[in-house]
N, C-alpha and C positions, 0 to 999 in steps of 0.2 A: 711433518705439521701438526701441529697438536690439533685435535677437535675442537677446542674452544676459541681456536682463534680463527675458525673458518667462517665464511659470510652463510648466510640463511642459503644464499644460493650454492653455493657448494656442497653445504650438508645436504641439501634436497638433491643434489645430483650423485652424492652418494648411497643416500637411503634410498633413490631410485634402484639404485645398483645390489640394493640388501644390506648393504652395511650396516648392522644394528647399533654401533656406536654413532652414527649420526644419526638416528633415528632416534636413540634415546636423548641424545643432546638436543636434536628439534622439541623434543616431549619437555625435557626441562625450563628450554625456551620459550614456549609458548605453554604450557600446564595449567600456569595462574589468570594470564591472560584469558584462556579459554574457559578457565568457569567461573571467571568476573562474566563475562560475557554470557555463561550459561543463567547466573543467577542474577543478573540486572535481570534479564525475562522473562525467567521464570520464578524465582525468587522463593524455592525452596532447595534447599541448601542438598538435601541428600538423592534430589534428584539431578540437581546439578551436578555433584559428584560423578553419578551415572553417565548421566550426558556429556560429560567431559571424555570418560573413557571413550564410549561411543562416538565421539568424536577424532577422536585420535584414531581410533581403527579406521573409519572411514578413509581420512587424511592418507594414513598407510596403505589400505587398498588402493586409492586412488591417486597417489603419490605418481603413476607413470602418466598421468594426465595434467600433471604441472608443467607448463610449457615456458614457464619462467618471464612471460610477456608483462606480467606483474609483477609487484613485490610479493616474496612468499607470506610474509607477513597479510597480507590483501587478501589472497587465497585460504589462509588458514579463518579470517575473519569472515568471509564470504559464505567458504564450510559449516564455520560456529553458527552463525547468525540463522543461516536457510537450516540449518539443522532444527535450532531451537526454537525458531517459527514452524515447521513442519510438527514436531510435538504440540505446539500450542491448539496447533489447527487441530489436531486430532482429539485434542482433552477437549478442546471445544469451550476453555472456562472462559477465557478472554473472548473470544468471540459471542459467548453468548450472555456477557455481562456489557461488553459494548452493545450487541443488537438491543437489549431494554431501552438502554437511554436511547440509541438512535431511533427504535419505533415509536416511541412515547413523541420524539419530535418531532419526528417526520408526521407522524398523524396529525399532531400540532397544526404542524405547518400547513398540513393538506387542508386541515379544515378551516382555516384560517385565509386560502389562496382559493379557496372553492366559495368561501362567501364573497369574496372581492370580485371573483367571475360570478358568480351567480347573475349579478346586474347585466352584464351586458349581452347585447341581444345576437343570435348569431350570422343576423343577418349584416350585424357590424362588422363581426370578425375574418366574414367570408371577404368583406371588403379590403381591409386593412391587413389582415395575415400576410396577402403574397406581396403587399408593398415592403414589407418589414424584412431587414436583414436573413438571411438563410439561416443563421446561427440562432438566431430569436424564433424564427419558424419550427425548427428544430428542437427545441429548447421547452417553446411551448406545447407544442404535439406531444414529445414524450411525455412531459407530463401530467397533461390533460386529458389528451386524445387516448394515448399509449395506457396513460396510469402509473408508468416506472416510478419509483423510488429514487429519492435523491440518490441512496447509496447506488441501485441498477443503473442511474446515470453516470452517477463520477465514474462504476467500471467500464462503461462503455465508449466515454469521454476521455477516459485516463487521465482523468484531475480530481481533487481528494473533493470529500463533502461541498466543504467550505466553499470551495469554487464554484459547484453547481449551485448552491441555496445562492451567490453570489450574485453570477451569470443570471439566474433564472429570476433573480428581482428584479435585474435592471433590462430584464424583457421585457419583465410586466409592468413595470415602471412607462417604457418606452412603447408598449401598449396602450397603455391609460393614457400617455400622452397623446397620442394619436386616435384613439377612441375620442377625445375630448375636442382635438382638433377639427375632427369630423363632426362634432356636435354640434362646436361652434361656425362651419361652414354651413350647415342648414337651415340655421336662424337667421 
């Protein structure tokens, strides 16, 4: 049977056993896809070419770990994506650019939130906070007592930054309604 007619899984099994022709065939099937993944993340053609080479070295040295539980193409995609992400993290270019925007946005949001909460009296918060649901309590305490940033909260809660912002806003809104209700009851 000719190598061109074999499935990825059949080729990967042969490549695991050291079949150089199978490795070459897998390389030819996936080199362009891996390169496109690299160029889409790195945006530098020369680096993407080098990374494609590095990824295939990683693929062939780790071939023994491919168990066939998922498609070979997914396994290659996963290695490619993680390698590119690792490079981005090392260079910190992406992180530094994004951090600048997030820091400015987070600082502006924090100032706005502090202004809103400045008006609240501590005694009112002590009465209302325990009556709120646990997630609202946690979000508000993380943000205002612990001073965590949106990004830090997102990492702790395993959700995105925008989800944290939305939940925090809803928690503040519920707190404001509860405070208003408390004020109305005192009258």
